[in-house]
C-alpha positions in Angstrom: -69.4 12.3 -24.7 -72.3 10.0 -25.4 -72.6 7.1 -22.9 -72.7 4.6 -25.7 -69.2 5.3 -27.1 -66.5 2.9 -25.7 -63.5 4.8 -24.3 -60.2 3.5 -25.6 -57.0 5.0 -23.6 -53.8 4.4 -25.4 -50.6 4.2 -23.2 -47.4 5.3 -25.2 -47.1 7.7 -28.2 -44.7 5.9 -30.4 -45.2 4.0 -33.8 -47.5 1.4 -32.2 -49.5 3.7 -29.9 -50.2 6.4 -32.3 -51.4 3.9 -35.0 -53.5 2.1 -32.3 -55.2 5.6 -31.6 -55.9 6.3 -35.2 -57.4 2.9 -35.8 -59.6 3.4 -32.5 -60.7 6.8 -33.9 -61.5 5.3 -37.5 -63.6 2.8 -35.6 -65.7 5.3 -33.9 -64.3 5.0 -30.2 -63.9 7.8 -27.8 -59.9 8.0 -27.9 -57.4 9.5 -25.6 -53.5 8.9 -25.9 -51.2 9.6 -22.9 -47.3 9.5 -22.8 -45.0 9.9 -20.0 -42.5 11.4 -22.3 -42.4 14.2 -24.9 -43.9 13.0 -28.3 -42.0 13.1 -31.5 -43.2 16.0 -34.0 -44.4 13.4 -36.6 -46.5 11.6 -34.0 -48.1 14.8 -32.7 -48.7 15.8 -36.4 -50.6 12.6 -36.9 -52.6 13.0 -33.5 -53.7 16.6 -34.6 -54.4 15.6 -38.2 -56.9 12.9 -36.9 -58.2 15.0 -34.1 -57.2 12.7 -31.3 -57.0 14.0 -27.7 -53.7 13.4 -26.2 -51.4 14.3 -23.3 -47.5 14.3 -23.1 -45.0 14.6 -20.2 -47.0 12.7 -17.8 -50.1 10.6 -17.2 -53.5 11.9 -15.8 -55.2 9.2 -13.8 -58.5 10.9 -14.0 -58.2 10.8 -18.0 -57.0 7.1 -18.0 -58.8 5.2 -15.3 -62.2 5.8 -16.8 -61.2 3.7 -19.9 -63.3 0.6 -21.0 -60.1 -0.9 -22.5 -56.3 0.4 -22.5 -53.9 -0.3 -25.4 -50.5 -0.6 -23.9 -47.4 0.2 -26.1 -44.9 -2.6 -25.9 -42.1 -0.5 -24.5 -43.9 0.2 -21.2 -43.3 -2.6 -18.7 -46.2 -4.0 -16.6 -44.3 -2.8 -13.5 -44.9 1.0 -14.4 -47.1 2.6 -11.8 -50.0 3.6 -14.1 -50.1 0.2 -15.7 -50.4 -1.3 -12.0 -53.5 1.3 -11.2 -55.1 0.3 -14.5 -55.1 -3.3 -13.5 -56.2 -2.7 -10.0 -59.2 -0.9 -11.4 -59.9 -4.2 -13.3 -59.5 -2.4 -16.7 -58.6 -4.9 -19.6 -54.9 -4.0 -21.2 -54.2 -5.3 -24.7 -51.5 -4.7 -27.3 -51.7 -2.9 -30.6 -51.3 -6.3 -32.3 -54.5 -7.7 -30.5 -56.5 -4.6 -31.3 -55.6 -4.3 -34.9 -56.3 -7.9 -35.5 -60.1 -7.5 -34.5 -60.4 -5.4 -37.6 -58.5 -7.2 -40.0 -59.3 -10.5 -41.9 -56.0 -10.7 -44.1 -53.8 -13.7 -43.9 -51.1 -13.2 -41.1 -47.4 -14.6 -41.3 -46.2 -13.8 -37.8 -42.5 -14.1 -36.8 -41.0 -14.1 -33.4 -37.8 -15.3 -31.8 -34.8 -14.0 -29.9 -32.6 -13.5 -33.1 -33.3 -13.6 -36.8 -36.7 -12.3 -36.5 -36.2 -9.0 -38.5 -34.3 -10.7 -41.3 -36.9 -13.4 -41.7 -39.8 -11.1 -41.7 -38.0 -8.8 -44.2 -37.1 -11.9 -46.3 -40.8 -13.2 -46.4 -42.2 -9.7 -47.2 -39.8 -9.6 -50.1 -40.9 -13.2 -51.1 -44.6 -12.2 -51.2 -44.0 -8.9 -52.9 -42.0 -10.7 -55.6 -44.9 -13.3 -56.2 -47.2 -10.2 -56.7 -49.3 -10.4 -53.6 -50.7 -7.4 -51.9 -48.7 -7.4 -48.6 -48.2 -5.2 -45.6 -45.1 -5.3 -43.5 -45.6 -4.2 -39.7 -45.5 -5.4 -36.1 -42.1 -4.6 -34.7 -40.8 -3.2 -37.8 -41.8 -0.4 -40.4 -45.4 1.2 -40.2 -47.8 0.3 -37.3 -50.0 -2.8 -38.2 -52.9 -0.8 -36.6 -52.3 2.3 -38.7 -52.2 0.1 -41.8 -55.4 -1.7 -40.9 -57.0 1.8 -40.4 -55.9 3.4 -43.7 -54.7 0.6 -46.2 -56.1 -2.8 -47.5 -53.9 -5.7 -47.6 -54.6 -9.3 -48.4 -51.5 -10.5 -46.4 -49.5 -9.0 -43.5 -46.0 -10.2 -42.5 -45.6 -9.1 -39.0 -42.5 -9.2 -36.7 -43.9 -9.5 -33.3 -41.8 -9.1 -30.0 -42.5 -10.9 -26.7 -43.5 -7.6 -25.2 -46.3 -7.3 -27.9 -47.4 -10.8 -27.6 -47.7 -10.3 -23.6 -51.0 -8.6 -24.1 -52.4 -10.7 -26.8 -55.4 -13.0 -26.1 -57.4 -13.7 -29.1 -54.8 -12.9 -31.9 -54.2 -15.8 -34.3 -51.5 -15.9 -37.1 -52.3 -18.1 -40.1 -48.6 -18.9 -40.2 -46.4 -18.6 -36.9 -42.5 -18.9 -37.0 -40.5 -18.9 -33.8 -36.8 -18.5 -35.2 -35.1 -19.6 -31.9 -35.3 -18.7 -28.0 -32.3 -17.7 -26.2 -31.9 -15.7 -23.2 -32.9 -12.0 -23.8 -35.0 -9.1 -22.1 -35.0 -11.1 -18.9 -35.0 -7.8 -16.9 -38.8 -7.6 -18.1 -39.5 -11.2 -17.1 -38.5 -11.2 -13.4 -35.1 -12.5 -14.6 -37.0 -15.9 -15.2 -36.3 -17.7 -18.5 -39.6 -19.6 -18.3 -41.5 -16.5 -18.2 -39.9 -15.2 -21.5 -40.4 -18.5 -23.1 -44.0 -18.5 -22.2 -44.4 -15.0 -23.7 -42.9 -16.3 -26.9 -45.3 -19.4 -27.2 -48.1 -17.1 -26.9 -47.8 -16.6 -30.6 -49.2 -20.1 -31.2 -52.1 -20.1 -28.5 -55.0 -19.8 -30.9 -53.9 -21.7 -33.9 -56.1 -24.0 -35.7 -55.5 -27.3 -37.7 -55.3 -25.4 -41.1 -52.5 -23.1 -39.6 -48.8 -23.7 -40.0 -46.3 -23.5 -37.1 -42.6 -23.2 -38.5 -39.8 -23.6 -36.1 -36.2 -24.3 -35.5 -35.7 -28.0 -34.5 -32.1 -27.5 -33.7 -32.8 -24.8 -31.0 -32.9 -26.7 -27.7 -35.0 -24.3 -25.8 -37.6 -24.4 -28.5 -37.7 -28.2 -28.8 -37.7 -28.6 -24.8 -40.8 -26.3 -24.5 -42.5 -27.6 -27.5 -43.4 -30.8 -25.6 -45.5 -28.9 -23.1 -47.4 -27.1 -25.6 -50.6 -28.4 -27.3 -50.6 -27.4 -30.9 -53.3 -28.1 -33.5 -51.5 -26.6 -36.3 -49.3 -28.3 -38.9 -45.7 -28.5 -37.9 -42.9 -27.5 -40.1 -39.5 -27.7 -38.7 -36.2 -26.4 -40.2 -32.9 -27.9 -39.5 -29.3 -28.1 -40.3 -28.8 -31.3 -38.3 -30.8 -34.0 -40.1 -33.5 -34.8 -42.4 -37.2 -34.1 -41.9 -40.3 -35.4 -43.8 -42.0 -32.1 -43.9 -40.1 -28.9 -43.5 -36.6 -27.8 -44.6 -33.1 -29.3 -44.1 -29.6 -29.3 -45.6 -28.4 -32.1 -47.7 -24.7 -31.8 -48.7 -24.4 -28.4 -50.5 -28.2 -27.9 -50.9 -31.1 -26.5 -49.0 -34.2 -28.9 -49.3 -37.7 -27.8 -48.8 -40.6 -30.4 -48.4 -44.2 -29.1 -48.1 -47.2 -31.5 -48.7 -46.4 -33.5 -51.9 -43.7 -31.1 -53.1 -40.0 -31.2 -52.6 -37.7 -28.5 -54.0 -34.0 -27.5 -53.4 -31.4 -24.8 -54.1 -27.6 -24.7 -53.8 -26.5 -23.0 -50.6 -24.1 -20.8 -52.4 -26.9 -19.4 -54.4 -28.4 -17.8 -51.4 -28.2 -14.2 -51.2 -27.5 -14.3 -47.3 -24.5 -16.2 -46.0 -23.7 -17.6 -42.6 -25.4 -20.4 -40.7 -27.9 -18.1 -38.9 -29.0 -16.8 -42.4 -29.3 -20.2 -43.6 -32.0 -20.7 -40.9 -33.7 -17.6 -41.9 -33.9 -18.6 -45.5 -35.3 -21.9 -44.8 -38.1 -20.4 -42.5 -38.9 -17.9 -45.2 -38.9 -20.5 -47.8 -41.4 -22.8 -45.7 -43.7 -19.7 -45.2 -43.7 -18.8 -48.7 -44.4 -22.5 -49.7 -47.5 -22.5 -47.3 -48.6 -19.3 -48.8 -48.9 -21.0 -52.3 -45.8 -19.3 -53.9 -44.0 -21.1 -56.6 -40.8 -22.8 -56.1 -39.3 -20.6 -59.1 -40.2 -17.2 -57.3 -39.0 -18.5 -53.8 -35.6 -19.5 -55.5 -35.2 -16.2 -57.3 -36.2 -14.0 -54.3 -33.7 -16.1 -52.0 -31.1 -15.3 -54.5 -31.7 -11.6 -54.9 -32.6 -10.4 -51.5 -30.3 -7.6 -50.3 -30.4 -8.0 -46.5 -31.4 -5.3 -43.9 -29.6 -2.4 -42.5 -27.4 -3.1 -39.2 -27.6 -6.8 -39.6 -24.2 -7.9 -40.9 -24.3 -5.1 -43.2 -21.1 -4.7 -45.3 -20.2 -1.0 -45.0 -16.8 -0.4 -46.8 -13.3 -1.6 -47.4 -10.6 0.8 -46.2 -7.0 -0.6 -47.2 -8.5 -4.0 -47.6 -10.0 -4.0 -44.2 -13.7 -4.7 -44.4 -16.0 -2.8 -41.9 -19.2 -4.6 -41.1 -22.3 -3.0 -39.1 -24.1 -5.6 -37.1 -25.5 -3.0 -34.6 -28.7 -4.9 -34.3 -26.8 -7.7 -32.5 -27.9 -6.8 -29.0 -27.6 -10.0 -27.2 -24.7 -12.8 -26.9 -26.5 -15.4 -29.5 -26.6 -12.6 -32.2 -23.0 -11.7 -31.6 -22.1 -15.4 -31.8 -23.5 -15.9 -35.0 -21.7 -12.7 -36.3 -18.4 -13.9 -35.2 -19.0 -17.5 -36.5 -19.8 -16.2 -39.9 -16.3 -14.5 -40.4 -13.5 -16.0 -42.3 -11.0 -13.3 -41.9 -9.1 -12.1 -38.6 -11.6 -10.1 -36.7 -11.2 -6.6 -34.7 -14.4 -6.7 -32.8 -16.2 -3.6 -31.4 -18.3 -4.7 -28.4 -20.1 -3.2 -25.6 -23.0 -1.1 -24.4 -25.9 -1.6 -21.7 -25.2 -5.3 -20.6 -28.5 -7.3 -20.2 -26.7 -9.7 -17.5 -24.8 -11.5 -20.4 -23.0 -14.7 -20.1 -20.0 -14.1 -22.4 -18.4 -17.5 -21.6 -20.1 -19.1 -24.4 -18.1 -16.7 -26.8 -14.8 -17.7 -25.4 -13.9 -20.4 -28.0 -15.0 -18.3 -30.9 -13.0 -15.2 -29.7 -10.0 -17.4 -29.3 -10.3 -18.6 -33.0 -11.4 -15.5 -34.8 -10.6 -12.3 -32.8 -7.2 -10.6 -32.8 -8.2 -7.4 -30.8 -11.3 -6.0 -28.9 -12.6 -2.4 -29.0 -15.0 -1.7 -26.2 -17.8 0.9 -26.9 -19.6 1.5 -23.9 -19.7 3.6 -20.5 -18.9 0.5 -18.3 -16.8 -2.3 -20.1 -15.6 -4.1 -16.9 -17.2 -7.5 -17.7 -16.0 -7.5 -21.3 -12.5 -7.1 -19.9 -13.0 -9.9 -17.4 -14.3 -12.2 -20.1 -11.8 -11.6 -22.8 -8.7 -9.9 -21.7 -6.9 -13.0 -21.0 -7.9 -14.3 -24.4 -6.6 -11.5 -26.7 -4.2 -10.0 -24.3 -4.2 -6.7 -22.4 -2.4 -4.7 -25.2 -5.2 -5.9 -27.6 -8.3 -4.5 -25.8 -9.2 -0.8 -25.5 -12.1 1.4 -24.2 -13.8 3.9 -26.2 -16.9 6.3 -25.7 -18.1 7.4 -29.2 -18.6 5.5 -32.6 -15.6 7.7 -34.0 -13.3 6.8 -31.5 -14.2 3.2 -31.8 -13.6 3.2 -35.5 -10.3 4.9 -35.2 -9.1 2.5 -32.6 -10.3 -0.5 -34.6 -8.3 0.9 -37.7 -5.3 1.1 -35.7 -5.7 -2.5 -34.6 -6.3 -3.8 -38.0 -4.0 -4.8 -41.0 -4.9 -5.6 -44.7 -7.2 -8.7 -44.9 -8.8 -8.2 -41.5 -12.5 -7.4 -40.7 -13.7 -4.8 -38.2 -17.0 -6.0 -36.9 -19.5 -4.0 -35.0 -21.4 -6.7 -33.2 -22.0 -5.1 -29.6 -23.7 -7.9 -27.6 -25.4 -5.3 -25.7 -28.3 -2.5 -25.8 -27.2 1.0 -27.1 -28.9 3.2 -24.5 -25.7 4.2 -22.8 -24.2 6.2 -25.5 -26.8 6.1 -28.3 -30.7 6.6 -28.8 -31.0 3.2 -30.2 -29.3 0.4 -32.2 -30.1 2.2 -35.6 -28.2 5.5 -34.2 -25.2 3.3 -33.1 -25.0 1.6 -36.6 -25.5 4.9 -38.5 -22.9 6.7 -36.3 -20.3 3.7 -37.0 -21.0 4.0 -40.7 -20.6 7.8 -40.8 -17.2 7.3 -38.9 -16.1 4.5 -41.3 -16.6 6.8 -44.2 -14.6 9.5 -42.6 -11.5 7.2 -42.3 
């Protein structure tokens, strides 16, 4: 190794880490990737194809602590012993997002938030594609941003960015930033302090300039509360369902109205492809991002009418005996489940449970009273769900299950024609499933077997 080649070590060999390693290789760095676990075959193949040195099943200090800079995958907490050792050596740690943005001068529309960010990101990407723009989709969704920067050329990127990815961003700057909302989530990674999580979300705006746009939900109390403590140069574009704004998006009777600079456009709410209050917020945010990107009102309108939604987010699976089964496996916190329940107009058999993140279920009490006729728990430990809802639905109308198949069978017993069976778990999936996608797919498979 020649002394003038900077050494980059990538910690974590998933989508984000392998993409960063490929970009580092393309840019001529001395690259090494290290993962505590066994690497997936597809990622191993990529590393071999690009001739990138790696290790799996553990970290070797002597191969890591000689780095000039470390790119840390978002899933690795800052409390991990190797991360602490890197910090003690004074080696700079950045995220894949930060690293990739150094080599990318495309326009970037970046979305963060506790809920709605995947739908909003997918919707904006769809709008930009419909307008004929050369656009990449990445961040916390799809192909790694760094891999795209290394191997493709886009004029625009739409990036879903989690708080974990923002934690290690310093110079990264979006042209358009969106915060969909901020509700308690992932607090175990932030010393159980809400203010730490809120600060992480706001990092998306830290380098914005006057010509940039910041789009935000002005109905979200935590966003508005913390906004007053943030100095922002960017153009502010709020969206709201509770009033009228001079610039931004709002609801007027049965219409969604979008105002941007001198232009005002509107469309009927019942024309929007995505139903429910939460999706109206997502549609408003997407419309504003599209307007700020110079897309015509006609394309925005047509795209918002034709968008098909995303897998595992209020996804209608099948009707069996006039019972509609809905897969909302991506609802891994209380706020997401609240929106899913709120959107239902038929009696609900609710499948809920998993790895609890310290949820406060009390905020769901009123909705459960109004909407839910029975509860099927899908998790290893359901004691907190029983404690929160047993008195509301009754002891005979709550059951425990340990697989998607059991849960669907039990839900079908509880349900009658005209009902909805809603998988909206409120919790992470890791007690019984690989991830929320695995949970959603197993649920869909079980429904199809009914």
